[in-house]
C-alpha angles and dihedrals in degrees: 000000000000119000119205118238132226114195117211108217139172144107120312117278096021094117103264095138093043089054092045091051090052091048097047104017083223100138099236113182113271119190142148101253134083119268095018084146111057104150111045118258113224130200136169113227124198116231112232111237122167092194094068094071090054092049089049092053094048092051095042089233114167095210138035133202124195126220116259147209127201115233118200122199104213121195118263117274123222137191109295094026090136088060093047101269111155090005085299098160090056092049093046090053088057090054090052089064094058127098093209139359135235105203109202117205125193111244098159133085119222122158089201092060112062126215116227093228098035113252118039114245116175096205095044091048090050092053093051092059095040091052093051091051091048093048091050091050089049089055090051092047092049092052091051092045090057091055094043092049090057090052093055089083088069085066091219113155094228093063092050090050091049093047090053094049094046091051090050091049090048092052092050092050091049087056090055099256124143116231092230089066095053119101100231126172117234090252089057096045091056088071094058108024093087091052089069092217117201099226089051091069119097113251135205114197117216123190110208106212138174121264093254091062089080100042097043113078098209093047090048092052092049090047092053090053090053090050092049093049092050092049091049096048101034102030123226124059134313122208128196114218134166104219090192092052091049091052090054092049091059089066095056131086117240095267094048089045092056092048091049092050091050090052089059094043092249125137096193137019118267089236093059089048092048095049093050092048090049088053090054091044091057089048092238132162131192130237125177137221121193134178141143091295107041147350110221138183119217126202113214137163115269111260096034116153120233093249091055091045087055088052090056086066100041134340090230089061090055094047094046098035114153106163143327122237106212138189130161111250092239092052089051091051091049091052092045099221142014098263091055090045090054092048091052092048095242094130112086132187119235132185131232094275093057110124108232112236131212110276097015116153106210136189111193120212115204143157121224 
C-alpha cells in the first residue's frame, strides 16, 4: 500500500519541526540554529473521519483504522540552495520525492529564535523559497533541453513537440511563474510529468504565528490580510497555525482542549484543519472497508478505478479481482447493517472499471 507524502518546507527557524512534532508527536529535534534538521524526519498521520465509527458500528467490527498521510520534515532552505548552499541540493532532492508541499512561513516574533536573514518578513521569505524551487526547475529543464536538442536531428515529430514545450516552460520559469499555475494540455504535460519538477507540486501555505495572533483582534485582522494576499498571489489556500499552541493542546484532555480553543476563538485545532487541507491538496477521497475483523478508511486519488482500489489493500486483490460490492456509507447507516442493506437492494455490484466515489463502503471479491 502506497502512502502519499506531504513535505514540510521553509526557511530555517520558521517552526517546521515544531509543527511536524505536533502533527506526528514524533519528537523530531527542535533547536535554534540553522540546519538542525539534516535528514528528513518522517511520520504517518491519521486522517480524522467521523464516518468511520458509524461504518464500524454497522459492520459490527471490533477495531477501526483511519486513513493516513505521511508528513516529512525537510531541512530549511536558504538563498543559493539550488547551487548547493546549506546542503541545498540534498534538501531539494528530498522535495522532489514529495507529492505535495506544506510551505511554512514565520509569522511570529521571538527574540530568542533568530531569523536567518535578520528581521522576519513573510513575503520576502516566501520569495526566497519560490525562487530556489524555480531555479532548480530551470536547471532540470536545461538539462533535458540539451538531450532533446540532440534528438532533433532524428527529425521525429515527438522531439520537436517536446523541444517546443520545454522552451515554453523555460520561458515561464524565467518570468517567475510556477508550473502548477500554467494551463497545460495533457499532451504537453506528458513531456514534463516524469521530470518531477518542484514547482509543479501543489502547495499549501501555512503561517506559523504566536498564540496571541488569534486572541488579539488587531493581530487577527492583520493576519487575515496576509493570508488573503498570499492566496491571491500564490493561488491555493493559506492557513494560520500556532505550532506552539498545537504542541500545548496535545497535552490536554478533550474537555480542557475545547476550553483552550474557545479561549483563543478557535472552533477546531490547527492540526485537524491542516490534515484536512493536506488531504484536499493531494486530491484524495476516502472509501471504507468493513468486516468481522476491522473497519478501515482508505485514502486514494480521486478517479481511482475499483481494481486499483483493491490493489491499495493487497496486490493479490488486484490480480484476482472479480467484482466490488458497493454501498454509500450514508445508505449503510440508514439501513443499520449489511444484511438489511442487502434485503433492501442497496448493495450493488461493480466491475473493475468502476470509479470509486467519496464515502463508498466496498467489499472486494477476488480469487487468488
